[in-house]
TIRO-2110 file (N, C-alpha, C; in Angstrom, 1 decimal):
// TIRO-2110
-24.8, 89.6, -15.7, N, 1, A
-25.2, 89.7, -14.3, CA, 1, A
-25.0, 88.3, -13.7, C, 1, A
-24.3, 88.3, -12.6, N, 2, A
-24.0, 87.0, -11.9, CA, 2, A
-25.2, 86.5, -11.2, C, 2, A
-25.5, 85.2, -11.3, N, 3, A
-26.6, 84.6, -10.6, CA, 3, A
-26.2, 84.2, -9.2, C, 3, A
-27.2, 84.4, -8.2, N, 4, A
-26.9, 84.0, -6.9, CA, 4, A
-27.2, 82.5, -6.7, C, 4, A
-26.2, 81.8, -6.0, N, 5, A
-26.5, 80.4, -5.8, CA, 5, A
-27.4, 80.3, -4.7, C, 5, A
-28.4, 79.4, -4.9, N, 6, A
-29.4, 79.2, -3.8, CA, 6, A
-28.8, 78.2, -2.8, C, 6, A
-28.9, 78.5, -1.6, N, 7, A
-28.4, 77.6, -0.5, CA, 7, A
-29.3, 76.4, -0.5, C, 7, A
-28.7, 75.2, -0.4, N, 8, A
-29.5, 74.0, -0.3, CA, 8, A
-30.4, 74.0, 1.0, C, 8, A
-31.6, 73.5, 0.8, N, 9, A
-32.5, 73.4, 1.9, CA, 9, A
-32.0, 72.4, 3.0, C, 9, A
-32.2, 72.7, 4.2, N, 10, A
-31.8, 71.8, 5.3, CA, 10, A
-32.9, 70.9, 5.7, C, 10, A
-32.7, 69.7, 5.8, N, 11, A
-33.7, 68.7, 6.2, CA, 11, A
-33.7, 68.6, 7.7, C, 11, A
-34.8, 68.9, 8.3, N, 12, A
-35.0, 68.8, 9.8, CA, 12, A
-35.7, 67.6, 10.2, C, 12, A
-35.6, 67.2, 11.5, N, 13, A
-36.5, 66.2, 12.0, CA, 13, A
-37.9, 66.6, 11.9, C, 13, A
-38.8, 65.6, 11.7, N, 14, A
-40.2, 65.8, 11.8, CA, 14, A
-40.6, 65.9, 13.2, C, 14, A
-41.8, 66.4, 13.6, N, 15, A
-42.2, 66.4, 15.0, CA, 15, A
-42.2, 65.0, 15.6, C, 15, A
-42.6, 64.1, 14.8, N, 16, A
-42.7, 62.7, 15.3, CA, 16, A
-41.2, 62.2, 15.6, C, 16, A
-40.3, 62.5, 14.7, N, 17, A
-38.9, 62.1, 14.9, CA, 17, A
-38.3, 62.8, 16.1, C, 17, A
-38.7, 64.1, 16.3, N, 18, A
-38.3, 64.9, 17.5, CA, 18, A
-38.7, 64.2, 18.7, C, 18, A
-40.0, 63.8, 18.8, N, 19, A
-40.5, 63.2, 20.0, CA, 19, A
-39.8, 61.9, 20.3, C, 19, A
-39.4, 61.1, 19.3, N, 20, A
-38.6, 59.9, 19.5, CA, 20, A
-37.2, 60.2, 20.0, C, 20, A
-36.6, 61.2, 19.6, N, 21, A
-35.3, 61.6, 20.0, CA, 21, A
-35.3, 62.0, 21.5, C, 21, A
-36.4, 62.5, 22.0, N, 22, A
-36.5, 62.9, 23.4, CA, 22, A
-36.5, 61.7, 24.4, C, 22, A
-36.6, 60.5, 23.9, N, 23, A
-36.5, 59.3, 24.7, CA, 23, A
-35.1, 59.2, 25.4, C, 23, A
-34.1, 59.7, 24.7, N, 24, A
-32.7, 59.6, 25.2, CA, 24, A
-32.2, 60.8, 26.0, C, 24, A
-33.1, 61.8, 26.0, N, 25, A
-32.6, 63.1, 26.6, CA, 25, A
-32.8, 63.1, 28.1, C, 25, A
-31.8, 63.5, 28.9, N, 26, A
-31.8, 63.6, 30.3, CA, 26, A
-31.8, 65.1, 30.8, C, 26, A
-31.3, 66.0, 29.9, N, 27, A
-31.1, 67.4, 30.2, CA, 27, A
-31.5, 68.2, 29.1, C, 27, A
-32.4, 69.2, 29.3, N, 28, A
-32.8, 70.2, 28.4, CA, 28, A
-32.1, 71.5, 28.8, C, 28, A
-31.2, 72.0, 27.9, N, 29, A
-30.4, 73.2, 28.1, CA, 29, A
-31.0, 74.3, 27.2, C, 29, A
-31.2, 75.4, 27.8, N, 30, A
-31.9, 76.5, 27.1, CA, 30, A
-31.0, 77.8, 27.1, C, 30, A
-30.8, 78.4, 26.0, N, 31, A
-30.3, 79.8, 26.0, CA, 31, A
-31.4, 80.6, 26.5, C, 31, A
-31.1, 81.8, 26.9, N, 32, A
-32.1, 82.7, 27.6, CA, 32, A
-32.6, 83.8, 26.6, C, 32, A
-31.8, 84.7, 26.3, N, 33, A
-32.2, 85.9, 25.4, CA, 33, A
-32.5, 85.4, 24.0, C, 33, A
-33.7, 85.5, 23.6, N, 34, A
-34.1, 85.0, 22.2, CA, 34, A
-34.7, 83.7, 22.2, C, 34, A
-34.7, 82.9, 23.3, N, 35, A
-35.3, 81.6, 23.5, CA, 35, A
-36.4, 81.7, 24.5, C, 35, A
-36.0, 82.0, 25.7, N, 36, A
-37.0, 82.2, 26.8, CA, 36, A
-37.6, 83.6, 26.8, C, 36, A
-36.9, 84.5, 26.1, N, 37, A
-37.4, 85.9, 25.9, CA, 37, A
-37.6, 86.2, 24.4, C, 37, A
-38.2, 87.3, 24.1, N, 38, A
-38.3, 87.7, 22.7, CA, 38, A
-37.1, 88.5, 22.2, C, 38, A
-36.0, 88.3, 22.9, N, 39, A
-34.7, 88.9, 22.4, CA, 39, A
-34.6, 90.4, 22.7, C, 39, A
-35.4, 90.9, 23.6, N, 40, A
-35.4, 92.3, 24.0, CA, 40, A
-35.1, 92.4, 25.5, C, 40, A
-34.3, 93.4, 25.8, N, 41, A
-34.0, 93.7, 27.2, CA, 41, A
-34.3, 95.2, 27.5, C, 41, A
-35.0, 95.5, 28.6, N, 42, A
-35.3, 96.8, 28.9, CA, 42, A
-34.3, 97.3, 30.0, C, 42, A
-33.7, 98.4, 29.8, N, 43, A
-32.8, 99.0, 30.8, CA, 43, A
-33.3, 100.3, 31.3, C, 43, A
-33.2, 100.5, 32.6, N, 44, A
-33.5, 101.9, 33.2, CA, 44, A
-32.3, 102.7, 33.2, C, 44, A
-32.4, 104.0, 33.5, N, 45, A
-31.2, 104.8, 33.6, CA, 45, A
-30.2, 104.4, 34.6, C, 45, A
-30.6, 103.7, 35.6, N, 46, A
-29.7, 103.3, 36.7, CA, 46, A
-29.1, 101.9, 36.4, C, 46, A
-29.4, 101.3, 35.2, N, 47, A
-28.9, 100.0, 34.9, CA, 47, A
-29.9, 98.9, 35.2, C, 47, A
-31.0, 99.2, 35.9, N, 48, A
-32.0, 98.2, 36.2, CA, 48, A
-32.5, 97.5, 34.9, C, 48, A
-32.4, 96.2, 35.0, N, 49, A
-32.8, 95.4, 33.8, CA, 49, A
-34.1, 94.6, 34.0, C, 49, A
-34.9, 94.6, 32.9, N, 50, A
-36.2, 93.9, 32.9, CA, 50, A
-36.2, 93.1, 31.6, C, 50, A
-36.8, 91.8, 31.8, N, 51, A
-37.0, 91.0, 30.6, CA, 51, A
-38.4, 90.5, 30.6, C, 51, A
-38.9, 90.1, 29.5, N, 52, A
-40.3, 89.6, 29.4, CA, 52, A
-40.2, 88.1, 29.1, C, 52, A
-40.6, 87.3, 30.0, N, 53, A
-40.6, 85.8, 29.9, CA, 53, A
-42.0, 85.3, 29.6, C, 53, A
-42.2, 84.3, 28.7, N, 54, A
-43.4, 83.7, 28.4, CA, 54, A
-44.0, 82.9, 29.5, C, 54, A
-45.2, 83.1, 30.0, N, 55, A
-45.7, 82.4, 31.1, CA, 55, A
-45.9, 80.9, 30.8, C, 55, A
-46.4, 80.6, 29.6, N, 56, A
-46.7, 79.2, 29.2, CA, 56, A
-45.3, 78.4, 29.1, C, 56, A
-44.3, 79.1, 28.6, N, 57, A
-43.0, 78.4, 28.6, CA, 57, A
-42.6, 78.1, 30.1, C, 57, A
-42.8, 79.0, 31.0, N, 58, A
-42.4, 78.8, 32.4, CA, 58, A
-43.2, 77.7, 33.0, C, 58, A
-44.5, 77.7, 32.7, N, 59, A
-45.4, 76.6, 33.2, CA, 59, A
-44.9, 75.2, 32.8, C, 59, A
-44.6, 75.1, 31.5, N, 60, A
-44.2, 73.8, 31.0, CA, 60, A
-42.8, 73.4, 31.5, C, 60, A
-41.9, 74.4, 31.8, N, 61, A
-40.6, 74.1, 32.4, CA, 61, A
-40.9, 73.5, 33.8, C, 61, A
-41.8, 74.1, 34.6, N, 62, A
-42.1, 73.6, 35.9, CA, 62, A
-42.7, 72.1, 35.8, C, 62, A
-43.6, 71.9, 34.8, N, 63, A
-44.1, 70.5, 34.7, CA, 63, A
-43.0, 69.6, 34.3, C, 63, A
-42.1, 69.9, 33.4, N, 64, A
-41.0, 69.1, 33.0, CA, 64, A
-40.1, 68.8, 34.2, C, 64, A
-39.8, 69.8, 35.0, N, 65, A
-39.0, 69.5, 36.2, CA, 65, A
-39.6, 68.5, 37.1, C, 65, A
-40.9, 68.7, 37.3, N, 66, A
-41.6, 67.7, 38.2, CA, 66, A
-41.7, 66.3, 37.6, C, 66, A
-41.5, 66.2, 36.3, N, 67, A
-41.5, 64.9, 35.7, CA, 67, A
-40.1, 64.2, 35.8, C, 67, A
-39.1, 65.0, 36.2, N, 68, A
-37.8, 64.4, 36.4, CA, 68, A
-36.8, 64.9, 35.3, C, 68, A
-37.2, 65.7, 34.3, N, 69, A
-36.2, 66.2, 33.4, CA, 69, A
-35.4, 67.3, 34.0, C, 69, A
-34.1, 67.2, 33.8, N, 70, A
-33.2, 68.2, 34.3, CA, 70, A
-33.2, 69.3, 33.3, C, 70, A
-33.3, 70.6, 33.8, N, 71, A
-33.3, 71.7, 32.9, CA, 71, A
-32.2, 72.7, 33.4, C, 71, A
-31.5, 73.3, 32.4, N, 72, A
-30.5, 74.3, 32.7, CA, 72, A
-30.7, 75.4, 31.8, C, 72, A
-30.3, 76.6, 32.2, N, 73, A
-30.2, 77.8, 31.3, CA, 73, A
-28.7, 78.0, 31.2, C, 73, A
-28.3, 78.3, 29.9, N, 74, A
-26.9, 78.5, 29.5, CA, 74, A
-26.9, 79.8, 28.8, C, 74, A
-26.4, 80.8, 29.5, N, 75, A
-26.4, 82.2, 28.9, CA, 75, A
-25.0, 82.8, 28.9, C, 75, A
-24.8, 83.5, 27.9, N, 76, A
-23.5, 84.2, 27.7, CA, 76, A
-23.3, 85.5, 28.5, C, 76, A
-24.4, 85.9, 29.1, N, 77, A
-24.4, 87.1, 29.9, CA, 77, A
-25.1, 87.0, 31.2, C, 77, A
-24.5, 87.6, 32.3, N, 78, A
-25.2, 87.5, 33.6, CA, 78, A
-26.4, 88.4, 33.7, C, 78, A
-27.5, 87.9, 34.4, N, 79, A
-28.7, 88.7, 34.5, CA, 79, A
-29.4, 88.3, 35.7, C, 79, A
-29.6, 89.3, 36.6, N, 80, A
-30.4, 89.1, 37.8, CA, 80, A
-31.9, 88.7, 37.5, C, 80, A
-32.4, 89.3, 36.4, N, 81, A
-33.8, 89.0, 36.0, CA, 81, A
-33.9, 87.5, 35.6, C, 81, A
-32.9, 87.0, 34.9, N, 82, A
-32.9, 85.6, 34.6, CA, 82, A
-32.8, 84.7, 35.8, C, 82, A
-31.9, 85.0, 36.7, N, 83, A
-31.7, 84.3, 37.9, CA, 83, A
-33.0, 84.2, 38.7, C, 83, A
-33.6, 85.4, 38.9, N, 84, A
-34.9, 85.5, 39.6, CA, 84, A
-36.0, 84.6, 39.0, C, 84, A
-36.1, 84.7, 37.7, N, 85, A
-37.2, 83.9, 37.0, CA, 85, A
-36.9, 82.4, 37.1, C, 85, A
-35.7, 82.0, 36.9, N, 86, A
-35.4, 80.6, 36.9, CA, 86, A
-35.5, 80.0, 38.3, C, 86, A
-35.1, 80.7, 39.4, N, 87, A
-35.3, 80.3, 40.7, CA, 87, A
-36.8, 80.2, 41.0, C, 87, A
-37.6, 81.1, 40.5, N, 88, A
-39.1, 81.1, 40.7, CA, 88, A
-39.7, 79.8, 40.1, C, 88, A
-39.1, 79.3, 39.0, N, 89, A
-39.6, 78.1, 38.3, CA, 89, A
-39.1, 76.8, 38.9, C, 89, A
-38.0, 77.0, 39.7, N, 90, A
-37.4, 75.8, 40.3, CA, 90, A
-36.2, 75.2, 39.5, C, 90, A
-35.7, 76.0, 38.5, N, 91, A
-34.6, 75.6, 37.8, CA, 91, A
-33.3, 75.7, 38.6, C, 91, A
-32.6, 74.6, 38.8, N, 92, A
-31.4, 74.6, 39.7, CA, 92, A
-30.1, 75.0, 39.0, C, 92, A
-30.1, 74.7, 37.7, N, 93, A
-28.9, 74.9, 36.9, CA, 93, A
-28.9, 76.2, 36.1, C, 93, A
-28.4, 77.2, 36.7, N, 94, A
-28.4, 78.5, 36.1, CA, 94, A
-26.9, 78.9, 35.7, C, 94, A
-26.6, 78.7, 34.5, N, 95, A
-25.2, 78.9, 34.0, CA, 95, A
-25.1, 80.2, 33.2, C, 95, A
-24.4, 81.2, 33.7, N, 96, A
-24.3, 82.5, 33.1, CA, 96, A
-22.9, 83.0, 33.1, C, 96, A
-22.5, 83.9, 32.3, N, 97, A
-21.3, 84.6, 32.3, CA, 97, A
-20.2, 84.1, 31.4, C, 97, A
-20.4, 83.0, 30.7, N, 98, A
-19.3, 82.5, 29.8, CA, 98, A
-19.8, 82.5, 28.4, C, 98, A
-19.0, 83.0, 27.5, N, 99, A
-19.4, 83.1, 26.1, CA, 99, A
-19.3, 81.7, 25.5, C, 99, A
-18.3, 80.9, 25.9, N, 100, A
-18.2, 79.5, 25.3, CA, 100, A
-19.1, 78.6, 26.1, C, 100, A
-20.3, 78.3, 25.5, N, 101, A
-21.3, 77.5, 26.2, CA, 101, A
-20.9, 76.0, 26.3, C, 101, A
-20.0, 75.6, 25.4, N, 102, A
-19.5, 74.2, 25.4, CA, 102, A
-18.7, 74.0, 26.7, C, 102, A
-17.8, 75.0, 27.0, N, 103, A
-17.1, 74.8, 28.3, CA, 103, A
-18.0, 75.1, 29.5, C, 103, A
-18.9, 75.9, 29.4, N, 104, A
-19.8, 76.3, 30.5, CA, 104, A
-20.6, 75.1, 31.0, C, 104, A
-21.0, 74.2, 30.1, N, 105, A
-21.9, 73.1, 30.4, CA, 105, A
-21.2, 71.9, 30.9, C, 105, A
-19.9, 71.8, 30.6, N, 106, A
-19.1, 70.6, 31.0, CA, 106, A
-19.2, 70.2, 32.5, C, 106, A
-19.0, 71.1, 33.4, N, 107, A
-19.0, 70.7, 34.8, CA, 107, A
-20.4, 70.2, 35.2, C, 107, A
-21.5, 70.7, 34.6, N, 108, A
-22.8, 70.2, 34.9, CA, 108, A
-23.0, 68.8, 34.4, C, 108, A
-22.5, 68.5, 33.2, N, 109, A
-22.6, 67.1, 32.6, CA, 109, A
-21.9, 66.1, 33.5, C, 109, A
-20.7, 66.6, 34.0, N, 110, A
-20.0, 65.7, 34.9, CA, 110, A
-20.7, 65.5, 36.2, C, 110, A
-21.2, 66.5, 36.8, N, 111, A
-22.0, 66.5, 38.0, CA, 111, A
-23.2, 65.5, 37.9, C, 111, A
-23.9, 65.6, 36.8, N, 112, A
-25.1, 64.8, 36.6, CA, 112, A
-24.8, 63.4, 36.0, C, 112, A
-23.6, 63.2, 35.6, N, 113, A
-23.2, 61.9, 35.1, CA, 113, A
-23.9, 61.6, 33.7, C, 113, A
-24.0, 62.6, 32.9, N, 114, A
-24.6, 62.4, 31.6, CA, 114, A
-23.6, 62.8, 30.5, C, 114, A
-23.9, 62.4, 29.3, N, 115, A
-23.1, 62.7, 28.1, CA, 115, A
-23.7, 63.7, 27.3, C, 115, A
-23.0, 64.3, 26.4, N, 116, A
-23.5, 65.3, 25.4, CA, 116, A
-24.7, 64.7, 24.6, C, 116, A
-24.6, 63.4, 24.3, N, 117, A
-25.6, 62.7, 23.6, CA, 117, A
-27.0, 62.7, 24.3, C, 117, A
-27.0, 62.9, 25.6, N, 118, A
-28.2, 62.9, 26.4, CA, 118, A
-28.7, 64.3, 26.7, C, 118, A
-28.2, 65.3, 25.9, N, 119, A
-28.6, 66.7, 26.1, CA, 119, A
-29.3, 67.2, 24.9, C, 119, A
-30.4, 67.9, 25.1, N, 120, A
-31.0, 68.7, 24.1, CA, 120, A
-30.7, 70.1, 24.4, C, 120, A
-30.3, 70.9, 23.4, N, 121, A
-30.0, 72.3, 23.6, CA, 121, A
-30.8, 73.1, 22.6, C, 121, A
-31.3, 74.2, 23.1, N, 122, A
-32.2, 75.1, 22.3, CA, 122, A
-31.6, 76.5, 22.3, C, 122, A
-31.3, 77.0, 21.1, N, 123, A
-30.7, 78.4, 21.0, CA, 123, A
-31.3, 79.2, 19.9, C, 123, A
-30.7, 80.4, 19.7, N, 124, A
-31.1, 81.3, 18.7, CA, 124, A
-30.1, 82.1, 18.0, C, 124, A
-28.8, 82.0, 18.4, N, 125, A
-27.9, 83.0, 17.9, CA, 125, A
-26.5, 82.3, 17.6, C, 125, A
-25.6, 83.0, 17.0, N, 126, A
-24.3, 82.5, 16.5, CA, 126, A
-23.6, 81.8, 17.7, C, 126, A
-23.7, 82.4, 18.9, N, 127, A
-23.0, 81.9, 20.1, CA, 127, A
-23.4, 80.4, 20.4, C, 127, A
-24.6, 80.0, 19.9, N, 128, A
-25.2, 78.7, 20.2, CA, 128, A
-24.7, 77.6, 19.2, C, 128, A
-24.0, 78.0, 18.2, N, 129, A
-23.6, 77.0, 17.2, CA, 129, A
-22.7, 75.9, 17.7, C, 129, A
-21.7, 76.3, 18.5, N, 130, A
-20.7, 75.3, 19.1, CA, 130, A
-21.4, 74.2, 19.9, C, 130, A
-22.2, 74.6, 20.8, N, 131, A
-22.8, 73.6, 21.7, CA, 131, A
-23.9, 72.8, 20.9, C, 131, A
-24.5, 73.5, 19.9, N, 132, A
-25.5, 72.8, 19.1, CA, 132, A
-24.9, 71.6, 18.3, C, 132, A
-23.6, 71.8, 18.0, N, 133, A
-22.9, 70.7, 17.2, CA, 133, A
-22.5, 69.6, 18.1, C, 133, A
-22.5, 69.7, 19.4, N, 134, A
-22.0, 68.7, 20.3, CA, 134, A
-23.0, 67.9, 21.0, C, 134, A
-24.3, 68.4, 21.0, N, 135, A
-25.3, 67.7, 21.8, CA, 135, A
-26.1, 66.7, 21.0, C, 135, A
-26.8, 65.8, 21.7, N, 136, A
-27.6, 64.8, 21.0, CA, 136, A
-28.8, 65.3, 20.2, C, 136, A
-29.3, 66.4, 20.6, N, 137, A
-30.5, 67.0, 20.0, CA, 137, A
-30.4, 68.5, 20.0, C, 137, A
-30.2, 69.1, 18.8, N, 138, A
-30.1, 70.6, 18.8, CA, 138, A
-31.3, 71.2, 18.1, C, 138, A
-31.7, 72.3, 18.8, N, 139, A
-33.0, 73.0, 18.4, CA, 139, A
-32.7, 74.5, 18.3, C, 139, A
-33.4, 75.1, 17.3, N, 140, A
-33.3, 76.5, 17.1, CA, 140, A
-34.8, 77.0, 17.1, C, 140, A
-35.0, 78.2, 17.6, N, 141, A
-36.3, 78.8, 17.6, CA, 141, A
-36.5, 79.3, 16.1, C, 141, A
-37.8, 79.6, 15.8, N, 142, A
-38.1, 79.9, 14.4, CA, 142, A
-37.4, 81.2, 13.9, C, 142, A
-37.2, 82.1, 14.8, N, 143, A
-36.5, 83.4, 14.3, CA, 143, A
-35.0, 83.4, 14.7, C, 143, A
-34.4, 82.3, 14.7, N, 144, A
-33.0, 82.1, 15.0, CA, 144, A
-32.1, 82.6, 13.8, C, 144, A
-30.9, 82.8, 14.1, N, 145, A
-29.9, 83.1, 13.0, CA, 145, A
-29.9, 82.0, 12.0, C, 145, A
-29.8, 82.4, 10.8, N, 146, A
-29.8, 81.3, 9.7, CA, 146, A
-28.6, 80.4, 9.8, C, 146, A
-27.5, 80.9, 10.3, N, 147, A
-26.3, 80.1, 10.5, CA, 147, A
-26.5, 79.0, 11.5, C, 147, A
-27.3, 79.3, 12.5, N, 148, A
-27.6, 78.3, 13.5, CA, 148, A
-28.6, 77.3, 12.9, C, 148, A
-29.5, 77.7, 12.2, N, 149, A
-30.5, 76.8, 11.6, CA, 149, A
-29.8, 75.8, 10.6, C, 149, A
-28.7, 76.1, 10.1, N, 150, A
-28.0, 75.2, 9.2, CA, 150, A
-27.4, 74.0, 10.0, C, 150, A
-27.2, 74.1, 11.3, N, 151, A
-26.5, 73.0, 12.0, CA, 151, A
-27.5, 72.3, 13.0, C, 151, A
-28.7, 72.8, 13.2, N, 152, A
-29.6, 72.1, 14.2, CA, 152, A
-30.4, 71.0, 13.6, C, 152, A
-30.9, 70.2, 14.5, N, 153, A
-31.8, 69.0, 14.1, CA, 153, A
-33.3, 69.4, 13.9, C, 153, A
-33.7, 70.5, 14.6, N, 154, A
-35.1, 70.9, 14.5, CA, 154, A
-35.2, 72.4, 14.7, C, 154, A
-36.2, 73.0, 14.0, N, 155, A
-36.5, 74.4, 14.2, CA, 155, A
-38.0, 74.5, 14.6, C, 155, A
-38.3, 75.2, 15.7, N, 156, A
-39.6, 75.3, 16.3, CA, 156, A
-40.5, 76.1, 15.3, C, 156, A
-41.8, 76.0, 15.5, N, 157, A
-42.7, 76.8, 14.7, CA, 157, A
-42.9, 78.2, 15.4, C, 157, A
-42.7, 78.2, 16.7, N, 158, A
-42.8, 79.5, 17.4, CA, 158, A
-41.5, 80.2, 17.5, C, 158, A
-41.6, 81.5, 17.6, N, 159, A
-40.4, 82.4, 17.8, CA, 159, A
-40.0, 82.3, 19.3, C, 159, A
-38.8, 82.7, 19.6, N, 160, A
-38.3, 82.8, 20.9, CA, 160, A
-39.1, 83.8, 21.8, C, 160, A
-39.5, 83.4, 23.0, N, 161, A
-40.3, 84.2, 23.9, CA, 161, A
-41.8, 84.1, 23.6, C, 161, A
-42.1, 83.3, 22.6, N, 162, A
-43.5, 83.2, 22.2, CA, 162, A
-44.0, 81.7, 22.2, C, 162, A
-43.6, 80.9, 23.1, N, 163, A
-44.1, 79.5, 23.2, CA, 163, A
-43.2, 78.5, 22.6, C, 163, A
-42.0, 78.8, 22.2, N, 164, A
-41.1, 77.8, 21.6, CA, 164, A
-40.7, 76.8, 22.6, C, 164, A
-40.4, 77.2, 23.8, N, 165, A
-40.0, 76.2, 24.8, CA, 165, A
-41.1, 75.3, 25.2, C, 165, A
-42.3, 75.8, 25.3, N, 166, A
-43.5, 75.0, 25.5, CA, 166, A
-43.6, 73.9, 24.4, C, 166, A
-43.4, 74.4, 23.2, N, 167, A
-43.5, 73.5, 22.0, CA, 167, A
-42.5, 72.3, 22.2, C, 167, A
-41.3, 72.6, 22.6, N, 168, A
-40.3, 71.5, 22.7, CA, 168, A
-40.6, 70.6, 23.9, C, 168, A
-41.1, 71.2, 25.0, N, 169, A
-41.4, 70.4, 26.2, CA, 169, A
-42.6, 69.5, 25.9, C, 169, A
-43.5, 69.9, 25.1, N, 170, A
-44.6, 69.1, 24.7, CA, 170, A
-44.1, 67.9, 24.0, C, 170, A
-43.1, 68.1, 23.1, N, 171, A
-42.5, 67.0, 22.4, CA, 171, A
-41.8, 66.0, 23.3, C, 171, A
-41.1, 66.5, 24.4, N, 172, A
-40.5, 65.7, 25.4, CA, 172, A
-41.6, 64.8, 26.1, C, 172, A
-42.7, 65.4, 26.5, N, 173, A
-43.8, 64.6, 27.1, CA, 173, A
-44.3, 63.5, 26.2, C, 173, A
-44.6, 63.9, 25.0, N, 174, A
-45.2, 63.0, 24.0, CA, 174, A
-44.2, 61.8, 23.7, C, 174, A
-42.9, 62.2, 23.5, N, 175, A
-41.9, 61.2, 23.3, CA, 175, A
-41.7, 60.2, 24.4, C, 175, A
-41.9, 60.6, 25.6, N, 176, A
-41.7, 59.7, 26.8, CA, 176, A
-43.0, 59.2, 27.3, C, 176, A
-44.1, 59.3, 26.5, N, 177, A
-45.4, 58.8, 26.9, CA, 177, A
-45.9, 59.3, 28.3, C, 177, A
-45.6, 60.6, 28.5, N, 178, A
-46.0, 61.2, 29.8, CA, 178, A
-47.1, 62.2, 29.6, C, 178, A
-48.0, 62.2, 30.6, N, 179, A
-49.1, 63.1, 30.5, CA, 179, A
-48.8, 64.4, 31.4, C, 179, A
-48.6, 65.5, 30.8, N, 180, A
-48.2, 66.7, 31.6, CA, 180, A
-49.2, 67.0, 32.7, C, 180, A
-50.4, 66.7, 32.6, N, 181, A
-51.4, 66.9, 33.6, CA, 181, A
-51.1, 66.2, 34.9, C, 181, A
-50.4, 65.1, 34.8, N, 182, A
-50.0, 64.3, 36.0, CA, 182, A
-49.0, 65.1, 36.9, C, 182, A
-48.3, 66.1, 36.3, N, 183, A
-47.2, 66.8, 36.9, CA, 183, A
-47.6, 68.2, 37.4, C, 183, A
-48.9, 68.5, 37.4, N, 184, A
-49.4, 69.8, 37.9, CA, 184, A
-48.9, 70.0, 39.3, C, 184, A
-48.6, 71.2, 39.6, N, 185, A
-48.1, 71.6, 40.9, CA, 185, A
-49.2, 71.7, 41.9, C, 185, A
END
């Protein structure tokens, strides 16, 4: 009987190291389905789409925006539900409809005058591997694809749609010595 080779364990940043890395970050880019949501979509018979977004994730996104952090959503599929929720939170950079997220984000980096090294990207699926390899800080949610987990710097303790974004934004605040309470709306 052939023995299975055990895949070597990936060493991730500690939470303290993660907070330190956030000192250089100017843009937090987020995948949507599986990161801001629990990876489920509800469709009605007429094609009407509904998604469930985590309220605490949204609250911390709003706080981070008020602190001056640029936030973008980078999704491979268009969604009116995503657009509505992001506009509600004040997210100005809503990038949808391109499968190649590396190409999708380039015009925004140019517009903001920042480099890939100043970007943190959080994903969950195979489509997120390419961009994760190019940014300064790559993050996967706890329930992400194993292939993505092999290339990222950090994996959250929370699953997508269950506070993972809040977890990361708390690290941003801590790393930059910012009190989120100061940015209450």
